[in-house]
C-alpha positions as CSV (number, residue, x, y, z in Angstrom):
1,M,12.3,-9.0,48.9
2,N,14.9,-6.7,47.4
3,T,17.3,-8.0,44.8
4,G,20.7,-6.6,44.4
5,W,22.5,-5.8,41.2
6,P,24.2,-9.2,40.9
7,E,20.9,-11.1,41.0
8,A,19.3,-8.6,38.6
9,L,22.3,-9.1,36.2
10,V,21.9,-12.9,36.3
11,I,18.1,-12.6,35.7
12,A,18.8,-10.2,32.8
13,I,21.4,-12.5,31.3
14,I,19.0,-15.5,31.6
15,V,16.1,-13.5,30.0
16,I,18.3,-12.2,27.2
17,G,19.8,-15.7,26.6
18,G,16.3,-17.2,26.4
19,V,15.1,-14.6,24.0
20,A,18.2,-15.1,21.8
21,L,17.7,-18.9,21.9
22,I,14.0,-18.7,20.9
23,S,14.7,-16.1,18.1
24,T,17.5,-18.3,16.7
25,W,15.2,-21.3,16.7
26,V,12.5,-19.4,15.0
27,A,14.9,-17.9,12.4
28,S,16.3,-21.3,11.6
29,R,12.8,-22.8,11.0
30,A,11.9,-19.8,8.9
31,G,15.2,-20.3,6.9
32,V,14.3,-24.0,6.3
33,A,10.8,-23.0,5.1
34,S,12.2,-20.3,2.9
35,E,14.7,-22.7,1.3
36,K,11.9,-25.3,0.7
37,A,9.8,-22.6,-1.0
38,K,12.7,-21.5,-3.1
39,G,13.2,-25.1,-4.2
40,T,9.6,-25.5,-5.1
41,N,9.6,-22.2,-7.0
42,A,12.8,-23.1,-8.9
43,E,11.2,-26.4,-9.9
44,Q,8.1,-24.7,-11.1
45,Y,10.2,-22.1,-13.0
46,G,12.1,-24.9,-14.7
47,K,8.9,-26.5,-15.8
48,L,7.6,-23.2,-17.1
49,V,10.9,-22.6,-19.0
50,A,10.6,-26.1,-20.6
51,D,7.0,-25.5,-21.6
52,Y,7.9,-22.2,-23.1
53,E,10.8,-23.8,-25.1
54,D,8.4,-26.5,-26.4
55,L,5.9,-23.9,-27.4
56,T,8.6,-21.9,-29.2
57,R,9.8,-24.9,-31.1
58,E,6.2,-25.9,-32.1
59,T,5.5,-22.3,-33.2
60,R,8.6,-22.3,-35.4
61,E,7.6,-25.6,-37.0
62,V,4.1,-24.3,-37.7
63,Q,5.5,-21.1,-39.2
64,A,7.8,-23.1,-41.5
65,A,4.9,-25.4,-42.5
66,M,2.7,-22.3,-43.2
67,Q,5.5,-20.7,-45.3
68,A,5.8,-23.9,-47.4
69,D,2.0,-24.1,-47.8
70,L,1.9,-20.4,-48.9
71,A,4.7,-21.0,-51.4
72,G,2.8,-23.9,-52.9
73,L,-0.4,-21.8,-53.1
74,R,1.5,-18.9,-54.8
75,E,2.7,-21.4,-57.4
76,K,-0.8,-22.7,-58.0
77,V,-2.2,-19.1,-58.2
78,G,0.6,-18.2,-60.6
79,S,-0.2,-21.1,-62.9
80,I,-3.9,-20.4,-62.8
81,E,-3.2,-16.8,-63.7
82,R,-1.1,-17.9,-66.6
83,M,-3.8,-20.3,-67.8
84,M,-6.4,-17.5,-67.6
85,R,-4.2,-15.1,-69.6
86,E,-3.6,-17.8,-72.3
87,V,-7.3,-18.6,-72.5
88,G,-8.7,-15.1,-72.2
């Protein structure tokens, strides 16, 4: 059976249309999966940022408390040194 150019053209159009339809469907499913992954990553990133901000705040509070403790210790050492000079 020989096919002429009109039949070959119709078959080619059907094959190209089928490939285009399948590739569009696959691309849309991949896009949906990609957007879902982006949403999950953005949520995880937001949690990480919040944890980092909490850690930063806690570190600053600890540093401030340590500075106050060191200032108190310096005063105590200074008064002990004065007492030692007075006695010795």
